[in-house]
C-alpha positions in Angstrom: 31.5 -131.4 3.6 34.2 -134.2 3.6 37.1 -131.3 3.3 35.9 -129.9 6.8 39.1 -130.1 9.0 36.9 -130.3 12.1 35.2 -133.4 10.9 31.5 -132.4 10.9 30.9 -134.4 7.8 28.4 -137.0 9.2 24.7 -136.7 10.1 24.0 -135.9 13.9 24.2 -138.9 16.2 20.9 -140.6 16.4 19.7 -139.5 13.1 20.1 -143.2 11.5 17.7 -146.1 11.2 18.1 -148.2 14.6 15.3 -150.4 14.1 17.6 -153.3 15.0 18.9 -151.5 18.1 15.8 -150.8 19.9 16.7 -152.8 23.0 20.3 -151.3 23.1 18.6 -147.9 23.0 17.8 -148.5 26.8 21.4 -148.7 27.7 23.0 -146.1 25.3 23.1 -142.5 25.8 22.9 -140.2 22.8 26.2 -138.5 21.9 26.0 -135.0 23.3 28.2 -133.4 20.6 29.6 -134.5 17.3 33.4 -134.7 17.0 33.7 -131.5 15.1 31.8 -129.7 17.8 34.1 -130.8 20.5 37.1 -129.7 18.3 35.7 -126.4 17.8 35.0 -125.9 21.6 38.9 -126.8 22.0 40.0 -124.4 19.6 37.7 -121.8 21.4 39.2 -122.4 24.7 42.9 -122.6 23.3 42.3 -119.1 21.7 41.6 -117.8 25.3 44.8 -119.3 26.5 47.1 -122.3 26.1 46.0 -125.4 28.1 46.7 -128.9 28.8 43.9 -131.6 27.9 42.6 -131.9 31.5 42.2 -128.2 31.6 40.1 -128.3 28.4 38.1 -131.1 30.0 37.6 -128.8 33.0 36.8 -125.6 30.9 34.1 -127.6 28.9 32.6 -129.0 32.2 32.7 -125.6 33.9 30.7 -124.0 30.8 27.7 -126.7 31.4 27.9 -126.3 35.1 28.9 -130.1 35.4 26.1 -131.4 33.2 28.6 -132.5 30.6 32.1 -133.7 30.8 34.1 -135.0 27.9 36.3 -137.9 28.7 39.9 -138.1 28.2 39.3 -140.5 25.5 37.5 -137.9 23.7 39.8 -134.9 24.4 43.3 -136.3 23.8 42.8 -138.0 20.4 41.0 -134.7 19.1 44.1 -132.8 20.3 46.3 -135.2 18.3 44.0 -134.6 15.4 44.2 -130.9 15.7 47.8 -131.0 16.1 48.2 -133.3 12.9 45.9 -130.6 11.1 48.2 -127.8 12.0 45.5 -126.2 14.3 47.3 -126.5 17.5 50.9 -126.9 18.6 51.7 -129.2 21.5 54.8 -128.2 23.8 56.3 -130.8 25.7 56.8 -129.9 29.5 58.8 -131.6 32.3 57.1 -134.6 33.5 55.6 -135.5 30.0 52.6 -133.1 30.0 51.9 -131.3 26.7 50.7 -127.7 26.9 48.5 -127.0 23.7 48.4 -123.6 21.8 46.3 -122.5 18.8 48.1 -121.8 15.5 47.2 -118.9 13.1 45.4 -121.6 11.0 43.4 -122.7 14.0 42.4 -119.0 14.7 41.3 -118.5 11.2 39.2 -121.8 11.1 37.7 -120.8 14.3 36.7 -117.4 13.1 35.1 -119.1 10.1 33.0 -121.3 12.5 31.3 -118.5 14.6 27.8 -119.6 14.0 28.5 -123.2 14.9 30.5 -122.2 17.9 27.5 -120.0 19.1 25.3 -123.0 18.7 27.6 -125.2 20.5 28.3 -123.1 23.5 24.5 -122.2 23.6 23.9 -126.0 24.1 26.4 -126.1 26.9 24.7 -122.9 28.6 21.3 -124.5 28.1 22.7 -127.6 30.2 23.9 -125.2 32.9 20.5 -123.5 33.1 18.9 -127.0 33.3 21.3 -127.9 36.2 20.4 -124.8 38.1 16.7 -125.2 37.8 16.8 -128.9 38.6 18.5 -128.4 41.7 15.7 -126.2 42.9 14.3 -128.0 46.0 10.8 -127.8 45.2 11.7 -129.1 41.6 13.5 -132.0 43.1 10.8 -132.9 45.3 8.2 -132.9 42.5 10.4 -134.7 39.9 11.1 -137.6 42.8 7.6 -137.5 43.7 6.3 -138.3 40.0 9.3 -140.9 39.6 8.4 -142.7 42.7 4.7 -142.8 41.9 4.9 -144.1 38.5 7.8 -146.6 39.5 5.3 -147.9 42.5 2.5 -148.3 40.1 4.6 -150.1 37.3 6.1 -152.4 40.0 2.4 -153.7 41.0 2.2 -156.0 38.0 0.5 -156.1 34.6 -1.4 -153.0 33.8 -4.8 -153.4 32.4 -5.7 -151.2 29.2 -8.0 -148.7 31.1 -5.3 -148.1 33.8 -2.7 -147.8 31.0 -4.6 -145.0 29.4 -5.4 -143.3 32.9 -1.6 -143.0 33.7 -0.6 -141.9 30.0 -3.3 -139.5 29.9 -2.2 -137.9 33.5 1.5 -137.7 32.3 0.5 -136.3 28.9 -1.6 -133.7 30.6 1.2 -132.7 33.0 3.7 -132.7 30.1 1.6 -130.3 28.2 1.0 -127.9 31.2 4.8 -127.9 31.8 5.6 -127.3 28.2 3.0 -124.2 28.1 4.1 -122.7 31.3 
């Protein structure tokens, strides 16, 4: 897969051995999309119309209802990469902004990646659904209640083994009920 012009030639983020980085995991967010996925989304939006980098950021953000917003440090280097690969053209405008347009080669590549594009856009749609459902007032209240109760209990000090079992069993039961609903 090394010849893939979109760059999806690595295993998904988080699939390697991280035994030495357990403590770092607390602070690191897993990558939402691989580089090639972002490039594919960019080509998808550029097929619809020419755009500036900022407009691509907003289009991706809108598709996920604000749950995922790629940073400029993700978008602009990838636009340069796509331009170097001949998949997009950049037209310099007044004020230094660049307007990007997909090339015929970009359209061909995009059409060859229909299945992957469907998977990536479905992931963004799922984030939008998550955002909508999580914003239901009753859901917000329930999530905050469980978080508060757990944090208050954990802040009391050391937990005896029996208490630990009671807490984890209650959380596991609630998890199963939610998963099966």
